All heavy atoms as a GROMACS GRO file, in nm:
protein
  590
    1MET      N    1   1.379  -3.768  11.861
    1MET     CA    2   1.493  -3.778  11.774
    1MET      C    3   1.563  -3.913  11.790
    1MET      O    4   1.604  -3.973  11.693
    1MET     CB    5   1.588  -3.663  11.807
    1MET     CG    6   1.706  -3.656  11.716
    1MET     SD    7   1.660  -3.569  11.568
    1MET     CE    8   1.814  -3.546  11.495
    2LEU      N    9   1.579  -3.962  11.911
    2LEU     CA   10   1.646  -4.089  11.938
    2LEU      C   11   1.567  -4.206  11.881
    2LEU      O   12   1.624  -4.302  11.832
    2LEU     CB   13   1.668  -4.105  12.089
    2LEU     CG   14   1.750  -4.226  12.132
    2LEU    CD1   15   1.891  -4.216  12.072
    2LEU    CD2   16   1.758  -4.234  12.282
    3LYS      N   17   1.435  -4.198  11.884
    3LYS     CA   18   1.351  -4.305  11.833
    3LYS      C   19   1.368  -4.321  11.682
    3LYS      O   20   1.373  -4.431  11.629
    3LYS     CB   21   1.205  -4.279  11.868
    3LYS     CG   22   1.114  -4.394  11.833
    3LYS     CD   23   0.974  -4.370  11.883
    3LYS     CE   24   0.890  -4.492  11.855
    3LYS     NZ   25   0.756  -4.480  11.908
    4ASN      N   26   1.382  -4.212  11.609
    4ASN     CA   27   1.402  -4.218  11.464
    4ASN      C   28   1.536  -4.283  11.431
    4ASN      O   29   1.546  -4.358  11.334
    4ASN     CB   30   1.396  -4.078  11.403
    4ASN     CG   31   1.255  -4.024  11.398
    4ASN    OD1   32   1.159  -4.100  11.407
    4ASN    ND2   33   1.242  -3.893  11.386
    5GLN      N   34   1.640  -4.258  11.507
    5GLN     CA   35   1.772  -4.316  11.482
    5GLN      C   36   1.769  -4.467  11.506
    5GLN      O   37   1.830  -4.543  11.432
    5GLN     CB   38   1.877  -4.250  11.570
    5GLN     CG   39   1.909  -4.109  11.526
    5GLN     CD   40   2.011  -4.043  11.618
    5GLN    OE1   41   2.042  -4.094  11.724
    5GLN    NE2   42   2.061  -3.928  11.575
    6LYS      N   43   1.697  -4.512  11.609
    6LYS     CA   44   1.686  -4.656  11.635
    6LYS      C   45   1.612  -4.725  11.520
    6LYS      O   46   1.646  -4.834  11.480
    6LYS     CB   47   1.614  -4.682  11.768
    6LYS     CG   48   1.699  -4.655  11.888
    6LYS     CD   49   1.624  -4.694  12.014
    6LYS     CE   50   1.710  -4.667  12.137
    6LYS     NZ   51   1.640  -4.704  12.260
    7GLY      N   52   1.510  -4.659  11.468
    7GLY     CA   53   1.434  -4.716  11.357
    7GLY      C   54   1.519  -4.728  11.232
    7GLY      O   55   1.515  -4.829  11.160
    8ILE      N   56   1.598  -4.628  11.204
    8ILE     CA   57   1.686  -4.631  11.088
    8ILE      C   58   1.792  -4.739  11.106
    8ILE      O   59   1.825  -4.813  11.012
    8ILE     CB   60   1.751  -4.493  11.065
    8ILE    CG1   61   1.644  -4.393  11.021
    8ILE    CG2   62   1.861  -4.500  10.961
    8ILE    CD1   63   1.693  -4.250  11.016
    9THR      N   64   1.846  -4.753  11.226
    9THR     CA   65   1.946  -4.856  11.253
    9THR      C   66   1.887  -4.995  11.234
    9THR      O   67   1.952  -5.083  11.178
    9THR     CB   68   2.001  -4.840  11.397
    9THR    OG1   69   2.050  -4.708  11.412
    9THR    CG2   70   2.109  -4.939  11.425
   10LEU      N   71   1.766  -5.016  11.279
   10LEU     CA   72   1.700  -5.147  11.264
   10LEU      C   73   1.675  -5.178  11.117
   10LEU      O   74   1.699  -5.291  11.072
   10LEU     CB   75   1.568  -5.148  11.342
   10LEU     CG   76   1.492  -5.280  11.342
   10LEU    CD1   77   1.578  -5.389  11.405
   10LEU    CD2   78   1.361  -5.266  11.417
   11VAL      N   79   1.634  -5.081  11.040
   11VAL     CA   80   1.611  -5.101  10.896
   11VAL      C   81   1.744  -5.134  10.827
   11VAL      O   82   1.751  -5.226  10.744
   11VAL     CB   83   1.545  -4.976  10.833
   11VAL    CG1   84   1.544  -4.986  10.681
   11VAL    CG2   85   1.404  -4.959  10.886
   12ALA      N   86   1.849  -5.064  10.862
   12ALA     CA   87   1.980  -5.090  10.802
   12ALA      C   88   2.028  -5.230  10.838
   12ALA      O   89   2.085  -5.301  10.754
   12ALA     CB   90   2.081  -4.986  10.850
   13LEU      N   91   2.003  -5.274  10.961
   13LEU     CA   92   2.042  -5.408  11.003
   13LEU      C   93   1.966  -5.514  10.924
   13LEU      O   94   2.025  -5.612  10.876
   13LEU     CB   95   2.016  -5.426  11.153
   13LEU     CG   96   2.047  -5.563  11.211
   13LEU    CD1   97   2.196  -5.593  11.200
   13LEU    CD2   98   2.001  -5.571  11.356
   14VAL      N   99   1.837  -5.496  10.907
   14VAL     CA  100   1.756  -5.593  10.831
   14VAL      C  101   1.802  -5.598  10.685
   14VAL      O  102   1.817  -5.706  10.627
   14VAL     CB  103   1.606  -5.556  10.841
   14VAL    CG1  104   1.523  -5.638  10.744
   14VAL    CG2  105   1.557  -5.576  10.983
   15ILE      N  106   1.827  -5.483  10.626
   15ILE     CA  107   1.874  -5.480  10.487
   15ILE      C  108   2.009  -5.549  10.474
   15ILE      O  109   2.032  -5.627  10.381
   15ILE     CB  110   1.880  -5.334  10.435
   15ILE    CG1  111   1.739  -5.279  10.421
   15ILE    CG2  112   1.955  -5.326  10.303
   15ILE    CD1  113   1.733  -5.131  10.388
   16THR      N  114   2.098  -5.526  10.568
   16THR     CA  115   2.229  -5.590  10.565
   16THR      C  116   2.217  -5.741  10.576
   16THR      O  117   2.284  -5.816  10.503
   16THR     CB  118   2.317  -5.536  10.680
   16THR    OG1  119   2.326  -5.394  10.668
   16THR    CG2  120   2.455  -5.598  10.677
   17ILE      N  121   2.132  -5.789  10.664
   17ILE     CA  122   2.112  -5.934  10.681
   17ILE      C  123   2.056  -5.995  10.554
   17ILE      O  124   2.100  -6.101  10.509
   17ILE     CB  125   2.023  -5.962  10.803
   17ILE    CG1  126   2.098  -5.928  10.931
   17ILE    CG2  127   1.977  -6.107  10.804
   17ILE    CD1  128   2.015  -5.934  11.057
   18VAL      N  129   1.960  -5.928  10.491
   18VAL     CA  130   1.901  -5.980  10.367
   18VAL      C  131   2.007  -5.987  10.257
   18VAL      O  132   2.017  -6.088  10.184
   18VAL     CB  133   1.781  -5.893  10.324
   18VAL    CG1  134   1.736  -5.928  10.183
   18VAL    CG2  135   1.667  -5.909  10.422
   19ILE      N  136   2.089  -5.884  10.245
   19ILE     CA  137   2.194  -5.885  10.143
   19ILE      C  138   2.294  -5.997  10.170
   19ILE      O  139   2.337  -6.067  10.077
   19ILE     CB  140   2.264  -5.748  10.138
   19ILE    CG1  141   2.168  -5.644  10.079
   19ILE    CG2  142   2.392  -5.754  10.056
   19ILE    CD1  143   2.219  -5.501  10.086
   20LEU      N  144   2.332  -6.018  10.295
   20LEU     CA  145   2.425  -6.127  10.327
   20LEU      C  146   2.365  -6.264  10.296
   20LEU      O  147   2.436  -6.353  10.248
   20LEU     CB  148   2.466  -6.118  10.475
   20LEU     CG  149   2.560  -6.003  10.510
   20LEU    CD1  150   2.583  -5.998  10.660
   20LEU    CD2  151   2.691  -6.017  10.437
   21ILE      N  152   2.238  -6.281  10.321
   21ILE     CA  153   2.173  -6.409  10.289
   21ILE      C  154   2.173  -6.432  10.138
   21ILE      O  155   2.200  -6.542  10.090
   21ILE     CB  156   2.029  -6.413  10.346
   21ILE    CG1  157   2.036  -6.424  10.499
   21ILE    CG2  158   1.949  -6.529  10.288
   21ILE    CD1  159   1.901  -6.409  10.567
   22ILE      N  160   2.145  -6.328  10.062
   22ILE     CA  161   2.146  -6.340   9.915
   22ILE      C  162   2.286  -6.375   9.866
   22ILE      O  163   2.304  -6.464   9.781
   22ILE     CB  164   2.094  -6.210   9.849
   22ILE    CG1  165   1.945  -6.194   9.877
   22ILE    CG2  166   2.121  -6.210   9.699
   22ILE    CD1  167   1.889  -6.059   9.838
   23LEU      N  168   2.387  -6.308   9.917
   23LEU     CA  169   2.525  -6.337   9.875
   23LEU      C  170   2.567  -6.478   9.913
   23LEU      O  171   2.634  -6.547   9.835
   23LEU     CB  172   2.621  -6.235   9.938
   23LEU     CG  173   2.613  -6.093   9.881
   23LEU    CD1  174   2.703  -6.000   9.962
   23LEU    CD2  175   2.652  -6.092   9.735
   24ALA      N  176   2.528  -6.524  10.031
   24ALA     CA  177   2.561  -6.661  10.072
   24ALA      C  178   2.493  -6.762   9.981
   24ALA      O  179   2.553  -6.863   9.943
   24ALA     CB  180   2.520  -6.683  10.217
   25THR      N  181   2.369  -6.737   9.944
   25THR     CA  182   2.297  -6.827   9.855
   25THR      C  183   2.364  -6.835   9.719
   25THR      O  184   2.380  -6.943   9.661
   25THR     CB  185   2.151  -6.780   9.838
   25THR    OG1  186   2.090  -6.770   9.967
   25THR    CG2  187   2.071  -6.875   9.752
   26VAL      N  188   2.406  -6.721   9.666
   26VAL     CA  189   2.473  -6.719   9.536
   26VAL      C  190   2.606  -6.794   9.545
   26VAL      O  191   2.641  -6.873   9.456
   26VAL     CB  192   2.494  -6.574   9.489
   26VAL    CG1  193   2.587  -6.567   9.369
   26VAL    CG2  194   2.361  -6.510   9.456
   27ALA      N  195   2.681  -6.773   9.651
   27ALA     CA  196   2.810  -6.841   9.667
   27ALA      C  197   2.793  -6.992   9.678
   27ALA      O  198   2.867  -7.069   9.616
   27ALA     CB  199   2.882  -6.787   9.790
   28ILE      N  200   2.696  -7.037   9.754
   28ILE     CA  201   2.672  -7.181   9.768
   28ILE      C  202   2.625  -7.240   9.636
   28ILE      O  203   2.668  -7.348   9.596
   28ILE     CB  204   2.570  -7.206   9.881
   28ILE    CG1  205   2.634  -7.174  10.016
   28ILE    CG2  206   2.520  -7.350   9.879
   28ILE    CD1  207   2.538  -7.173  10.132
   29SER      N  208   2.539  -7.169   9.567
   29SER     CA  209   2.491  -7.216   9.438
   29SER      C  210   2.606  -7.230   9.338
   29SER      O  211   2.614  -7.328   9.265
   29SER     CB  212   2.386  -7.119   9.383
   29SER     OG  213   2.347  -7.156   9.254
   30PHE      N  214   2.695  -7.133   9.336
   30PHE     CA  215   2.810  -7.139   9.246
   30PHE      C  216   2.901  -7.255   9.281
   30PHE      O  217   2.951  -7.326   9.193
   30PHE     CB  218   2.890  -7.009   9.253
   30PHE     CG  219   3.019  -7.014   9.177
   30PHE    CD1  220   3.019  -7.011   9.038
   30PHE    CD2  221   3.140  -7.024   9.243
   30PHE    CE1  222   3.138  -7.017   8.967
   30PHE    CE2  223   3.259  -7.030   9.173
   30PHE     CZ  224   3.257  -7.026   9.035
   31ALA      N  225   2.920  -7.279   9.408
   31ALA     CA  226   3.011  -7.385   9.452
   31ALA      C  227   2.960  -7.524   9.414
   31ALA      O  228   3.038  -7.612   9.379
   31ALA     CB  229   3.033  -7.377   9.603
   32PHE      N  230   2.831  -7.544   9.419
   32PHE     CA  231   2.778  -7.679   9.396
   32PHE      C  232   2.722  -7.702   9.257
   32PHE      O  233   2.702  -7.815   9.217
   32PHE     CB  234   2.671  -7.712   9.500
   32PHE     CG  235   2.728  -7.738   9.636
   32PHE    CD1  236   2.718  -7.643   9.736
   32PHE    CD2  237   2.795  -7.855   9.663
   32PHE    CE1  238   2.773  -7.666   9.861
   32PHE    CE2  239   2.850  -7.880   9.787
   32PHE     CZ  240   2.838  -7.784   9.887
   33ASN      N  241   2.696  -7.599   9.181
   33ASN     CA  242   2.638  -7.615   9.047
   33ASN      C  243   2.740  -7.579   8.940
   33ASN      O  244   2.739  -7.470   8.886
   33ASN     CB  245   2.513  -7.528   9.030
   33ASN     CG  246   2.400  -7.570   9.121
   33ASN    OD1  247   2.392  -7.686   9.158
   33ASN    ND2  248   2.314  -7.478   9.156
   34GLY      N  249   2.827  -7.675   8.908
   34GLY     CA  250   2.923  -7.654   8.801
   34GLY      C  251   3.037  -7.563   8.837
   34GLY      O  252   3.104  -7.510   8.750
   35GLY      N  253   3.063  -7.549   8.963
   35GLY     CA  254   3.169  -7.457   9.003
   35GLY      C  255   3.285  -7.529   9.068
   35GLY      O  256   3.348  -7.617   9.010
   36LEU      N  257   3.311  -7.494   9.190
   36LEU     CA  258   3.430  -7.540   9.260
   36LEU      C  259   3.432  -7.690   9.285
   36LEU      O  260   3.536  -7.754   9.274
   36LEU     CB  261   3.443  -7.465   9.393
   36LEU     CG  262   3.457  -7.313   9.382
   36LEU    CD1  263   3.458  -7.250   9.520
   36LEU    CD2  264   3.582  -7.278   9.308
   37VAL      N  265   3.318  -7.747   9.319
   37VAL     CA  266   3.314  -7.890   9.352
   37VAL      C  267   3.348  -7.974   9.229
   37VAL      O  268   3.428  -8.068   9.238
   37VAL     CB  269   3.175  -7.929   9.409
   37VAL    CG1  270   3.164  -8.078   9.429
   37VAL    CG2  271   3.151  -7.855   9.542
   38ASP      N  272   3.291  -7.940   9.115
   38ASP     CA  273   3.321  -8.014   8.992
   38ASP      C  274   3.468  -8.001   8.953
   38ASP      O  275   3.532  -8.097   8.912
   38ASP     CB  276   3.233  -7.966   8.877
   38ASP     CG  277   3.087  -8.007   8.895
   38ASP    OD1  278   3.061  -8.100   8.974
   38ASP    OD2  279   3.001  -7.944   8.831
   39ARG      N  280   3.522  -7.882   8.967
   39ARG     CA  281   3.662  -7.862   8.933
   39ARG      C  282   3.754  -7.938   9.029
   39ARG      O  283   3.857  -7.991   8.988
   39ARG     CB  284   3.697  -7.714   8.934
   39ARG     CG  285   3.637  -7.641   8.817
   39ARG     CD  286   3.682  -7.499   8.812
   39ARG     NE  287   3.619  -7.432   8.699
   39ARG     CZ  288   3.648  -7.310   8.663
   39ARG    NH1  289   3.738  -7.240   8.730
   39ARG    NH2  290   3.588  -7.256   8.560
   40ALA      N  291   3.716  -7.945   9.154
   40ALA     CA  292   3.796  -8.020   9.250
   40ALA      C  293   3.793  -8.170   9.217
   40ALA      O  294   3.896  -8.238   9.226
   40ALA     CB  295   3.745  -7.997   9.392
   41GLU      N  296   3.679  -8.221   9.176
   41GLU     CA  297   3.670  -8.362   9.137
   41GLU      C  298   3.754  -8.388   9.012
   41GLU      O  299   3.822  -8.491   9.003
   41GLU     CB  300   3.524  -8.400   9.112
   41GLU     CG  301   3.440  -8.407   9.239
   41GLU     CD  302   3.293  -8.430   9.212
   41GLU    OE1  303   3.252  -8.430   9.094
   41GLU    OE2  304   3.220  -8.447   9.311
   42GLN      N  305   3.750  -8.298   8.916
   42GLN     CA  306   3.831  -8.314   8.795
   42GLN      C  307   3.980  -8.311   8.829
   42GLN      O  308   4.058  -8.388   8.773
   42GLN     CB  309   3.799  -8.203   8.695
   42GLN     CG  310   3.663  -8.215   8.630
   42GLN     CD  311   3.630  -8.095   8.544
   42GLN    OE1  312   3.702  -7.996   8.541
   42GLN    NE2  313   3.517  -8.104   8.473
   43ALA      N  314   4.018  -8.224   8.920
   43ALA     CA  315   4.159  -8.215   8.960
   43ALA      C  316   4.203  -8.344   9.030
   43ALA      O  317   4.315  -8.391   9.008
   43ALA     CB  318   4.180  -8.095   9.051
   44ALA      N  319   4.116  -8.401   9.112
   44ALA     CA  320   4.150  -8.526   9.180
   44ALA      C  321   4.168  -8.640   9.079
   44ALA      O  322   4.262  -8.719   9.090
   44ALA     CB  323   4.042  -8.562   9.281
   45ASP      N  324   4.080  -8.646   8.979
   45ASP     CA  325   4.092  -8.748   8.875
   45ASP      C  326   4.221  -8.729   8.795
   45ASP      O  327   4.292  -8.825   8.765
   45ASP     CB  328   3.972  -8.744   8.780
   45ASP     CG  329   3.844  -8.788   8.847
   45ASP    OD1  330   3.851  -8.854   8.954
   45ASP    OD2  331   3.735  -8.756   8.795
   46PHE      N  332   4.251  -8.607   8.759
   46PHE     CA  333   4.372  -8.577   8.684
   46PHE      C  334   4.496  -8.617   8.764
   46PHE      O  335   4.588  -8.677   8.710
   46PHE     CB  336   4.377  -8.428   8.648
   46PHE     CG  337   4.502  -8.389   8.576
   46PHE    CD1  338   4.518  -8.418   8.442
   46PHE    CD2  339   4.606  -8.325   8.642
   46PHE    CE1  340   4.634  -8.383   8.374
   46PHE    CE2  341   4.721  -8.288   8.576
   46PHE     CZ  342   4.735  -8.318   8.442
   47TYR      N  343   4.496  -8.586   8.891
   47TYR     CA  344   4.611  -8.619   8.976
   47TYR      C  345   4.629  -8.770   8.985
   47TYR      O  346   4.741  -8.820   8.977
   47TYR     CB  347   4.592  -8.559   9.115
   47TYR     CG  348   4.704  -8.593   9.210
   47TYR    CD1  349   4.826  -8.529   9.201
   47TYR    CD2  350   4.688  -8.692   9.307
   47TYR    CE1  351   4.930  -8.561   9.286
   47TYR    CE2  352   4.791  -8.724   9.393
   47TYR     CZ  353   4.911  -8.658   9.383
   47TYR     OH  354   5.014  -8.691   9.467
   48ALA      N  355   4.519  -8.844   9.000
   48ALA     CA  356   4.528  -8.990   9.010
   48ALA      C  357   4.583  -9.048   8.880
   48ALA      O  358   4.671  -9.135   8.883
   48ALA     CB  359   4.391  -9.048   9.041
   49ASN      N  360   4.534  -9.001   8.766
   49ASN     CA  361   4.583  -9.050   8.637
   49ASN      C  362   4.730  -9.013   8.615
   49ASN      O  363   4.808  -9.093   8.564
   49ASN     CB  364   4.498  -8.996   8.522
   49ASN     CG  365   4.360  -9.055   8.521
   49ASN    OD1  366   4.337  -9.163   8.574
   49ASN    ND2  367   4.265  -8.984   8.463
   50ASP      N  368   4.766  -8.892   8.652
   50ASP     CA  369   4.904  -8.848   8.635
   50ASP      C  370   4.998  -8.929   8.724
   50ASP      O  371   5.108  -8.963   8.682
   50ASP     CB  372   4.915  -8.699   8.668
   50ASP     CG  373   5.052  -8.645   8.633
   50ASP    OD1  374   5.094  -8.663   8.517
   50ASP    OD2  375   5.117  -8.587   8.722
   51THR      N  376   4.955  -8.962   8.843
   51THR     CA  377   5.037  -9.042   8.933
   51THR      C  378   5.060  -9.181   8.876
   51THR      O  379   5.173  -9.232   8.878
   51THR     CB  380   4.970  -9.052   9.072
   51THR    OG1  381   4.951  -8.920   9.123
   51THR    CG2  382   5.052  -9.132   9.169
   52LYS      N  383   4.956  -9.242   8.821
   52LYS     CA  384   4.970  -9.375   8.759
   52LYS      C  385   5.068  -9.369   8.640
   52LYS      O  386   5.153  -9.456   8.624
   52LYS     CB  387   4.834  -9.426   8.712
   52LYS     CG  388   4.742  -9.466   8.823
   52LYS     CD  389   4.608  -9.510   8.767
   52LYS     CE  390   4.507  -9.532   8.876
   52LYS     NZ  391   4.374  -9.565   8.823
   53TYR      N  392   5.054  -9.266   8.558
   53TYR     CA  393   5.141  -9.251   8.442
   53TYR      C  394   5.286  -9.233   8.486
   53TYR      O  395   5.377  -9.293   8.428
   53TYR     CB  396   5.095  -9.132   8.357
   53TYR     CG  397   5.187  -9.102   8.242
   53TYR    CD1  398   5.186  -9.182   8.126
   53TYR    CD2  399   5.277  -8.996   8.247
   53TYR    CE1  400   5.270  -9.155   8.021
   53TYR    CE2  401   5.362  -8.969   8.142
   53TYR     CZ  402   5.358  -9.049   8.028
   53TYR     OH  403   5.442  -9.022   7.924
   54THR      N  404   5.308  -9.151   8.588
   54THR     CA  405   5.444  -9.127   8.636
   54THR      C  406   5.505  -9.254   8.692
   54THR      O  407   5.621  -9.286   8.665
   54THR     CB  408   5.442  -9.016   8.744
   54THR    OG1  409   5.387  -8.898   8.688
   54THR    CG2  410   5.582  -8.987   8.796
   55GLU      N  411   5.428  -9.328   8.770
   55GLU     CA  412   5.479  -9.454   8.826
   55GLU      C  413   5.515  -9.553   8.716
   55GLU      O  414   5.617  -9.622   8.722
   55GLU     CB  415   5.376  -9.515   8.921
   55GLU     CG  416   5.361  -9.438   9.051
   55GLU     CD  417   5.246  -9.489   9.138
   55GLU    OE1  418   5.172  -9.579   9.093
   55GLU    OE2  419   5.233  -9.438   9.249
   56GLN      N  420   5.431  -9.562   8.612
   56GLN     CA  421   5.458  -9.653   8.501
   56GLN      C  422   5.583  -9.609   8.425
   56GLN      O  423   5.665  -9.692   8.386
   56GLN     CB  424   5.338  -9.660   8.406
   56GLN     CG  425   5.354  -9.760   8.294
   56GLN     CD  426   5.371  -9.902   8.346
   56GLN    OE1  427   5.301  -9.945   8.436
   56GLN    NE2  428   5.465  -9.976   8.289
   57SER      N  429   5.600  -9.479   8.408
   57SER     CA  430   5.719  -9.428   8.338
   57SER      C  431   5.846  -9.460   8.417
   57SER      O  432   5.947  -9.501   8.359
   57SER     CB  433   5.708  -9.277   8.318
   57SER     OG  434   5.599  -9.247   8.234
   58ILE      N  435   5.840  -9.443   8.547
   58ILE     CA  436   5.957  -9.474   8.631
   58ILE      C  437   5.990  -9.623   8.624
   58ILE      O  438   6.106  -9.662   8.612
   58ILE     CB  439   5.932  -9.429   8.776
   58ILE    CG1  440   5.931  -9.276   8.782
   58ILE    CG2  441   6.038  -9.485   8.870
   58ILE    CD1  442   5.886  -9.221   8.916
   59THR      N  443   5.888  -9.706   8.626
   59THR     CA  444   5.908  -9.851   8.615
   59THR      C  445   5.972  -9.886   8.482
   59THR      O  446   6.065  -9.968   8.475
   59THR     CB  447   5.774  -9.926   8.631
   59THR    OG1  448   5.718  -9.891   8.759
   59THR    CG2  449   5.793 -10.075   8.623
   60ASN      N  450   5.926  -9.823   8.374
   60ASN     CA  451   5.984  -9.850   8.242
   60ASN      C  452   6.131  -9.809   8.237
   60ASN      O  453   6.214  -9.882   8.181
   60ASN     CB  454   5.905  -9.776   8.134
   60ASN     CG  455   5.767  -9.833   8.114
   60ASN    OD1  456   5.739  -9.945   8.155
   60ASN    ND2  457   5.680  -9.756   8.051
   61VAL      N  458   6.164  -9.696   8.294
   61VAL     CA  459   6.303  -9.651   8.295
   61VAL      C  460   6.389  -9.747   8.378
   61VAL      O  461   6.501  -9.781   8.340
   61VAL     CB  462   6.313  -9.506   8.348
   61VAL    CG1  463   6.457  -9.466   8.375
   61VAL    CG2  464   6.249  -9.410   8.248
   62GLU      N  465   6.338  -9.792   8.492
   62GLU     CA  466   6.412  -9.886   8.576
   62GLU      C  467   6.441 -10.016   8.500
   62GLU      O  468   6.553 -10.068   8.504
   62GLU     CB  469   6.334  -9.917   8.703
   62GLU     CG  470   6.333  -9.806   8.804
   62GLU     CD  471   6.243  -9.836   8.923
   62GLU    OE1  472   6.162  -9.932   8.918
   62GLU    OE2  473   6.253  -9.763   9.023
   63HIS      N  474   6.341 -10.068   8.429
   63HIS     CA  475   6.360 -10.190   8.351
   63HIS      C  476   6.465 -10.169   8.241
   63HIS      O  477   6.551 -10.255   8.218
   63HIS     CB  478   6.229 -10.239   8.290
   63HIS     CG  479   6.133 -10.295   8.390
   63HIS    ND1  480   6.163 -10.399   8.474
   63HIS    CD2  481   6.005 -10.260   8.419
   63HIS    CE1  482   6.059 -10.426   8.551
   63HIS    NE2  483   5.961 -10.342   8.519
   64TYR      N  484   6.457 -10.056   8.174
   64TYR     CA  485   6.552 -10.027   8.068
   64TYR      C  486   6.695 -10.018   8.123
   64TYR      O  487   6.788 -10.075   8.067
   64TYR     CB  488   6.513  -9.896   7.997
   64TYR     CG  489   6.611  -9.857   7.889
   64TYR    CD1  490   6.608  -9.920   7.764
   64TYR    CD2  491   6.706  -9.759   7.911
   64TYR    CE1  492   6.698  -9.885   7.665
   64TYR    CE2  493   6.796  -9.723   7.813
   64TYR     CZ  494   6.792  -9.787   7.690
   64TYR     OH  495   6.881  -9.753   7.592
   65LEU      N  496   6.710  -9.946   8.235
   65LEU     CA  497   6.843  -9.933   8.294
   65LEU      C  498   6.896 -10.067   8.343
   65LEU      O  499   7.016 -10.096   8.330
   65LEU     CB  500   6.841  -9.832   8.409
   65LEU     CG  501   6.821  -9.686   8.367
   65LEU    CD1  502   6.809  -9.596   8.489
   65LEU    CD2  503   6.933  -9.640   8.276
   66ASN      N  504   6.810 -10.150   8.399
   66ASN     CA  505   6.852 -10.284   8.440
   66ASN      C  506   6.899 -10.366   8.320
   66ASN      O  507   6.999 -10.438   8.328
   66ASN     CB  508   6.740 -10.357   8.514
   66ASN     CG  509   6.723 -10.308   8.656
   66ASN    OD1  510   6.816 -10.257   8.717
   66ASN    ND2  511   6.602 -10.322   8.709
   67ASP      N  512   6.826 -10.355   8.210
   67ASP     CA  513   6.867 -10.426   8.089
   67ASP      C  514   7.003 -10.378   8.039
   67ASP      O  515   7.088 -10.459   8.000
   67ASP     CB  516   6.762 -10.410   7.979
   67ASP     CG  517   6.633 -10.486   8.008
   67ASP    OD1  518   6.636 -10.573   8.098
   67ASP    OD2  519   6.531 -10.458   7.941
   68VAL      N  520   7.022 -10.247   8.041
   68VAL     CA  521   7.149 -10.190   7.996
   68VAL      C  522   7.262 -10.237   8.087
   68VAL      O  523   7.370 -10.279   8.041
   68VAL     CB  524   7.143 -10.036   7.990
   68VAL    CG1  525   7.282  -9.976   7.967
   68VAL    CG2  526   7.048  -9.991   7.879
   69LEU      N  527   7.243 -10.233   8.217
   69LEU     CA  528   7.345 -10.276   8.312
   69LEU      C  529   7.375 -10.425   8.301
   69LEU      O  530   7.488 -10.467   8.327
   69LEU     CB  531   7.304 -10.240   8.455
   69LEU     CG  532   7.302 -10.091   8.488
   69LEU    CD1  533   7.246 -10.070   8.628
   69LEU    CD2  534   7.441 -10.032   8.476
   70ASN      N  535   7.277 -10.504   8.263
   70ASN     CA  536   7.297 -10.647   8.249
   70ASN      C  537   7.348 -10.685   8.109
   70ASN      O  538   7.360 -10.803   8.077
   70ASN     CB  539   7.166 -10.723   8.279
   70ASN     CG  540   7.130 -10.715   8.425
   70ASN    OD1  541   7.215 -10.711   8.513
   70ASN    ND2  542   7.000 -10.712   8.452
   71GLY      N  543   7.375 -10.586   8.025
   71GLY     CA  544   7.429 -10.614   7.893
   71GLY      C  545   7.324 -10.644   7.790
   71GLY      O  546   7.356 -10.685   7.678
   72ILE      N  547   7.199 -10.628   7.824
   72ILE     CA  548   7.092 -10.652   7.728
   72ILE      C  549   7.046 -10.515   7.677
   72ILE      O  550   6.965 -10.446   7.736
   72ILE     CB  551   6.971 -10.723   7.794
   72ILE    CG1  552   7.017 -10.849   7.866
   72ILE    CG2  553   6.864 -10.752   7.692
   72ILE    CD1  554   6.910 -10.910   7.953
   73VAL      N  555   7.105 -10.474   7.565
   73VAL     CA  556   7.071 -10.343   7.510
   73VAL      C  557   6.964 -10.364   7.404
   73VAL      O  558   6.986 -10.436   7.306
   73VAL     CB  559   7.195 -10.276   7.448
   73VAL    CG1  560   7.158 -10.139   7.391
   73VAL    CG2  561   7.305 -10.265   7.550
   74PRO      N  562   6.848 -10.305   7.424
   74PRO     CA  563   6.741 -10.321   7.324
   74PRO      C  564   6.783 -10.263   7.190
   74PRO      O  565   6.859 -10.165   7.184
   74PRO     CB  566   6.624 -10.241   7.383
   74PRO     CG  567   6.656 -10.222   7.527
   74PRO     CD  568   6.805 -10.226   7.538
   75ASN      N  569   6.736 -10.325   7.084
   75ASN     CA  570   6.769 -10.279   6.950
   75ASN      C  571   6.697 -10.147   6.923
   75ASN      O  572   6.576 -10.140   6.920
   75ASN     CB  573   6.726 -10.384   6.847
   75ASN     CG  574   6.775 -10.351   6.708
   75ASN    OD1  575   6.835 -10.246   6.685
   75ASN    ND2  576   6.750 -10.439   6.614
   76ALA      N  577   6.772 -10.041   6.907
   76ALA     CA  578   6.714  -9.908   6.888
   76ALA      C  579   6.651  -9.894   6.750
   76ALA      O  580   6.562  -9.812   6.731
   76ALA     CB  581   6.820  -9.801   6.909
   77GLY      N  582   6.695  -9.971   6.653
   77GLY     CA  583   6.642  -9.958   6.518
   77GLY      C  584   6.510 -10.031   6.496
   77GLY      O  585   6.441 -10.007   6.400
   78ALA      N  586   6.473 -10.120   6.583
   78ALA     CA  587   6.352 -10.199   6.561
   78ALA      C  588   6.230 -10.141   6.623
   78ALA      O  589   6.226 -10.062   6.706
   78ALA     CB  590   6.373 -10.340   6.615
   0.00000   0.00000   0.00000
């Protein structure tokens, strides 16, 4: 009776290991083939572009405020 239980336990262990290997393979494949890695790269590019745009906008506002403070008001109608 004890020998049959050890055999069943060994089979269950092997099946569990095979299932875990399959799941790990699927997860790695998803991460590197059009999944998380590509989205992370796109997010990094978006962040870099957004940072440049924000810095340029702040610089433009600073120049405008300096002009206003110095009495040089840009013509709003032109």
